[in-house]
C-alpha positions in Angstrom: 0.0 0.0 -0.2 1.5 3.5 -1.2 0.3 5.5 1.5 1.0 3.2 4.4 3.5 5.4 5.7 0.7 7.7 6.4 -1.7 6.0 8.2 -1.9 6.5 12.4 -3.6 4.4 14.7 -4.6 6.1 18.0 -6.5 5.5 20.6 -9.6 7.6 20.5 -9.7 10.1 23.1 -12.6 11.6 25.3 -12.7 14.5 23.3 -12.9 12.7 19.7 -16.3 11.8 18.0 -17.0 7.9 18.2 -16.9 7.0 14.2 -20.4 5.4 14.8 -21.1 5.2 11.1 -18.3 3.1 10.5 -18.8 0.9 13.4 -22.2 0.1 12.2 -21.3 -1.3 9.1 -19.2 -3.8 10.5 -22.1 -4.4 13.0 -25.3 -2.9 12.3 -26.8 -3.6 15.8 -26.3 0.0 17.6 -27.2 -1.7 20.7 -24.3 -4.4 20.2 -21.4 -1.4 19.2 -22.9 0.4 22.1 -22.1 -2.2 24.6 -18.8 -2.9 22.9 -17.8 1.0 23.4 -18.6 0.4 27.2 -16.5 -1.9 27.6 -13.8 -2.0 25.1 -11.5 0.6 23.5 -11.5 2.3 20.4 -8.7 2.9 17.9 -9.2 4.8 15.0 -7.0 4.7 12.2 -6.4 8.4 10.1 -5.1 9.3 6.8 -4.1 12.8 6.5 -6.8 13.6 9.5 -9.5 11.5 7.9 -10.8 8.6 9.8 -10.4 5.7 7.4 -10.7 2.5 9.7 -11.6 1.8 13.3 -11.7 -1.2 15.4 -12.6 -2.0 19.5 -10.4 -4.2 21.7 -11.5 -5.9 24.8 -9.8 -7.7 27.3 -12.1 -10.9 27.8 -9.9 -12.8 30.2 -6.5 -12.6 31.7 -4.0 -12.4 28.7 -7.0 -12.9 26.4 -8.4 -10.2 24.1 -10.8 -9.7 21.5 -11.3 -7.6 18.7 -14.9 -6.6 18.7 -15.7 -4.8 15.8 -13.3 -3.7 13.0 -14.2 -1.6 9.9 -12.8 0.3 6.9 -14.3 3.4 4.8 -16.0 2.2 2.2 -13.9 4.4 -0.5 -10.3 3.0 1.2 -11.5 -0.9 1.4 -9.1 -3.2 -0.6 -6.3 -0.9 0.4 -4.5 -2.9 2.8 -6.2 -0.8 5.7 -7.8 -4.0 7.4 -4.8 -6.1 7.6 -3.1 -2.7 8.5 -5.6 -2.7 11.3 -5.5 -6.3 12.4 -1.8 -6.3 12.5 -2.2 -3.0 14.9 -4.6 -5.1 17.2 -2.4 -8.4 17.2 0.8 -5.9 18.4 -1.3 -3.6 21.1 -2.6 -6.9 22.5 0.8 -8.6 22.7 2.4 -5.1 24.4 -0.7 -5.1 27.1 0.5 -9.0 27.9 -2.0 -11.0 25.9 -1.0 -14.5 24.6 -4.2 -14.6 22.6 -6.6 -12.7 20.0 -9.8 -13.5 19.2 -11.9 -12.3 16.8 -15.3 -13.3 15.4 -17.4 -12.7 12.2 -20.6 -13.9 10.4 -20.8 -16.7 8.3 -21.4 -14.9 5.3 -18.3 -12.3 5.6 -16.4 -14.1 3.5 -13.7 -11.9 2.8 -13.3 -10.9 6.3 -12.7 -14.6 7.0 -10.1 -14.9 4.4 -8.5 -11.4 5.6 -8.0 -13.1 9.2 -7.0 -16.3 7.9 -4.3 -14.6 6.0 -3.6 -12.7 9.5 -2.8 -15.9 11.0 -6.4 -16.4 12.7 -7.6 -19.9 12.8 -11.3 -21.1 12.9 -11.6 -22.5 16.4 -15.5 -22.7 16.4 -19.1 -21.7 15.8 -21.5 -19.8 17.5 -24.6 -21.2 16.0 -27.6 -19.1 15.4 -26.1 -16.3 16.8 -27.2 -13.7 14.7 -30.8 -15.1 14.7 -30.4 -15.0 18.7 -28.9 -11.2 19.1 -30.3 -9.2 16.0 -33.7 -8.3 15.3 -33.3 -7.8 11.6 -32.1 -10.4 9.3 -28.2 -9.5 7.8 -27.7 -10.8 4.2 -24.4 -10.5 2.9 -22.8 -12.0 -0.2 -26.3 -13.3 -1.0 -25.8 -15.0 2.0 -27.7 -14.7 5.6 -25.9 -14.4 8.1 -27.1 -16.8 10.8 -23.9 -18.0 12.7 -20.9 -16.4 14.2 -17.4 -17.9 13.0 -14.8 -17.8 15.8 -11.3 -17.2 15.1 -8.2 -16.7 17.2 -4.4 -16.2 17.1 -1.8 -17.0 19.5 0.7 -13.9 19.8 
């Protein structure tokens, strides 16, 4: 990516506006996003002062972290920013003393499943009917109904 050197990821400060429009791309449930914001730490990725990506990192157990939400602005997709964000989450988690990083995504999120595996994550389970249990409206992605949560993890 030609502009990777211009990217920067920082923790969202109390003075900055939460990029909800990006967070709901990754998770259309505003109540779930609100929950993640309350229990996690939000990191934003900027390019020339424009927020182009975001993720939320949660400590789920001693030495275990989870990327609970990750999104890249539509016009910047396919340029390596998602991988940049995942690698940032890996490094931050490792620096916080975590030995395992987890991430989950829908069964219909084919590009995300591929990206996470390219970044060293392995599928460790399926939470059957997760999206039917936790979301009021159907989610259709890539022509597939999003029903199950695919759980992946990576040793750090």
